[in-house]
C-alpha positions as CSV (number, residue, x, y, z in Angstrom):
1,M,118.1,43.8,75.8
2,T,117.0,42.5,72.6
3,D,119.2,41.3,69.7
4,E,118.6,44.6,67.8
5,G,122.2,45.4,68.0
6,R,122.1,46.8,71.6
7,P,124.7,45.8,74.2
8,G,124.3,42.4,75.7
9,A,124.2,40.5,72.5
10,D,127.1,39.5,70.4
11,T,125.6,41.4,67.5
12,A,129.0,42.9,66.4
13,G,130.5,39.4,66.1
14,N,127.5,38.2,64.2
15,I,127.8,41.1,61.8
16,R,131.4,40.3,61.3
17,E,130.7,36.7,60.5
18,V,127.8,37.4,58.1
19,A,129.9,40.3,56.4
20,L,132.8,37.8,56.0
21,D,130.5,35.2,54.4
22,L,129.1,37.8,52.0
23,F,132.4,39.4,51.2
24,S,133.9,35.9,50.5
25,R,131.0,35.0,48.3
26,Q,130.3,38.0,46.4
27,G,133.1,40.5,47.2
28,Y,133.3,43.5,49.4
29,E,132.1,46.0,46.7
30,R,128.9,43.9,46.0
31,S,127.9,43.5,49.6
32,T,125.7,45.9,51.4
33,L,124.9,46.8,55.0
34,R,121.3,46.1,54.0
35,E,122.2,42.5,53.0
36,I,124.1,42.0,56.3
37,A,121.2,43.3,58.3
38,D,118.7,41.1,56.4
39,A,120.9,38.0,56.8
40,L,120.8,38.5,60.6
41,G,117.3,39.4,60.7
42,I,117.9,42.7,62.3
43,T,117.5,46.3,61.1
44,K,120.0,48.3,59.3
45,A,119.9,50.7,62.2
46,A,121.1,47.9,64.4
47,V,124.0,47.3,62.2
48,Y,124.7,51.1,62.3
49,Y,124.8,50.9,66.1
50,H,128.0,48.9,65.8
51,Y,129.4,49.8,62.4
52,R,128.8,53.0,60.5
53,T,130.3,51.7,57.3
54,K,131.5,48.5,55.6
55,V,135.1,49.7,55.9
56,E,134.7,49.6,59.7
57,I,133.5,46.0,59.4
58,L,136.4,45.1,57.1
59,D,138.9,46.7,59.4
60,D,137.6,44.8,62.3
61,L,137.8,41.5,60.4
62,L,141.4,42.3,59.4
63,R,142.6,43.7,62.7
64,P,143.3,40.5,64.6
65,M,145.5,39.2,61.8
66,V,147.3,42.6,61.5
67,D,147.8,42.8,65.3
68,G,149.2,39.2,65.2
69,E,151.7,40.2,62.4
70,D,152.7,43.2,64.5
71,W,153.5,41.0,67.5
72,I,155.4,38.3,65.5
73,I,157.5,40.9,63.7
74,A,158.2,43.0,66.8
75,D,159.3,39.9,68.7
76,A,161.5,38.7,65.8
77,E,163.1,42.1,65.6
78,S,163.8,42.3,69.3
79,N,165.8,39.0,69.2
80,T,169.0,40.7,67.9
81,A,171.3,37.9,69.1
82,E,169.6,35.4,66.8
83,I,168.5,37.4,63.7
84,G,169.1,35.6,60.6
85,S,170.0,32.2,62.2
86,P,168.3,29.1,60.9
87,G,166.4,28.5,64.2
88,W,165.2,32.1,64.3
89,R,164.0,31.9,60.8
90,L,162.2,28.7,61.6
91,T,160.5,30.2,64.6
92,L,159.4,33.3,62.5
93,I,158.0,31.1,59.8
94,E,156.2,28.8,62.2
95,R,154.6,31.7,63.9
96,Y,153.4,33.3,60.8
97,I,152.0,30.0,59.5
98,D,150.2,29.5,62.8
99,L,148.8,33.2,62.6
100,L,147.4,32.5,59.1
101,L,145.9,29.2,60.1
102,A,144.3,30.9,63.2
103,H,142.7,33.5,60.8
104,R,142.4,31.3,57.8
105,R,139.0,32.4,56.6
106,V,139.9,36.1,56.8
107,A,143.2,35.5,55.1
108,T,141.6,33.5,52.3
109,Y,139.1,36.3,51.8
110,A,141.9,38.9,51.7
111,M,143.8,37.1,49.1
112,N,140.9,36.5,46.9
113,D,139.4,40.0,47.0
114,L,142.3,42.4,46.9
115,A,140.2,45.1,45.4
116,G,137.8,44.8,48.3
117,V,140.7,44.8,50.9
118,S,142.1,47.9,49.2
119,N,139.2,49.8,50.9
120,S,140.6,49.0,54.4
121,T,142.2,51.8,56.4
122,L,144.8,49.1,57.5
123,L,146.0,48.4,54.0
124,D,149.2,50.5,54.3
125,H,149.9,48.9,57.7
126,M,149.4,45.4,56.1
127,R,151.7,46.2,53.2
128,A,154.3,47.5,55.6
129,N,154.1,44.3,57.6
130,D,154.6,42.3,54.5
131,T,157.6,44.2,53.6
132,R,159.0,43.9,57.2
133,L,158.4,40.1,57.3
134,A,160.1,39.5,53.9
135,A,163.0,41.7,55.0
136,L,163.3,39.8,58.2
137,L,163.4,36.4,56.5
138,A,165.9,37.7,54.1
139,N,168.1,39.1,56.9
140,G,171.7,38.3,57.0
141,D,174.2,37.6,54.3
142,L,172.0,35.5,52.2
143,S,173.1,34.2,48.8
144,I,170.9,34.8,45.8
145,E,169.7,31.2,46.1
146,Q,168.7,31.8,49.7
147,R,166.9,35.0,48.8
148,V,165.0,33.2,46.0
149,R,164.1,30.4,48.4
150,T,162.8,33.0,50.9
151,S,160.5,34.5,48.4
152,A,159.4,31.0,47.3
153,A,158.6,30.1,50.9
154,L,156.4,33.1,51.4
155,G,154.5,32.0,48.3
156,V,154.2,28.5,49.7
157,I,152.8,29.9,52.9
158,V,150.1,31.8,51.0
159,S,149.2,28.6,49.2
160,I,147.5,27.3,52.3
161,L,144.6,29.5,51.4
162,A,144.0,27.4,48.3
163,L,143.3,24.3,50.1
164,P,140.0,24.8,51.9
165,D,139.2,21.1,52.0
166,V,142.3,20.3,54.2
167,S,142.0,20.9,58.0
168,N,144.5,23.1,59.9
169,A,145.6,20.0,61.8
170,E,146.5,18.1,58.5
171,L,147.8,21.1,56.8
172,R,150.2,22.5,59.4
173,P,152.8,19.8,59.5
174,Q,152.9,19.4,55.8
175,L,153.2,23.1,55.2
176,L,156.0,23.4,57.7
177,Q,157.9,20.7,56.2
178,V,157.5,22.1,52.7
179,V,158.6,25.5,53.8
180,R,161.7,24.1,55.6
181,D,162.6,22.3,52.5
182,V,162.2,25.3,50.3
183,L,164.2,27.5,52.7
184,G,166.8,24.7,52.8
185,L,166.5,24.5,56.6
186,T,165.7,20.8,56.8
187,E,169.3,20.0,57.0
188,H,169.6,22.4,59.9
189,L,167.0,20.6,61.8
190,R,168.7,17.2,61.1
191,D,172.1,18.7,62.4
192,V,170.5,20.0,65.5
193,A,168.8,16.7,66.2
194,S,171.9,14.7,65.7
195,A,174.0,17.0,67.9
């Protein structure tokens, strides 16, 4: 088959890549299905074969990140014996950072075009995940200082999106260290290492 959007070619993946580039450059609202088709050198009908609307494309871009959040949160919630412990909190943070790094382009776009992302049918689910993640990190009998540190740590994690010139390999260890420091968990790691 040809690359006219029929089965056999990864046209859907190409559509998502081009759409992400356009959405990132000019915003979701200003990007059209015609521009996506033109950038790929295919017909608008070929785009329609895979995606009837821009919202469907946006949802497909966001879905892997949302599915990853679902898994991380469900796994953290299922570990009832450890909930709230320093090691449990570190694992949760590390998994969340790894998820954002794995989907860094989409996460960066989402943070920079909140109005565009608000068109997604996944928006309520994403908001619910944000709330669940924050609640999990704040789980336990935390002091006001620890609650402030938790909110600050989530802000630090999102800051990775503002450093496009730094590779994931360089950024990950630095980010983990800063988040551990903000959460006040660096001392816990030292205690575990010396035990």
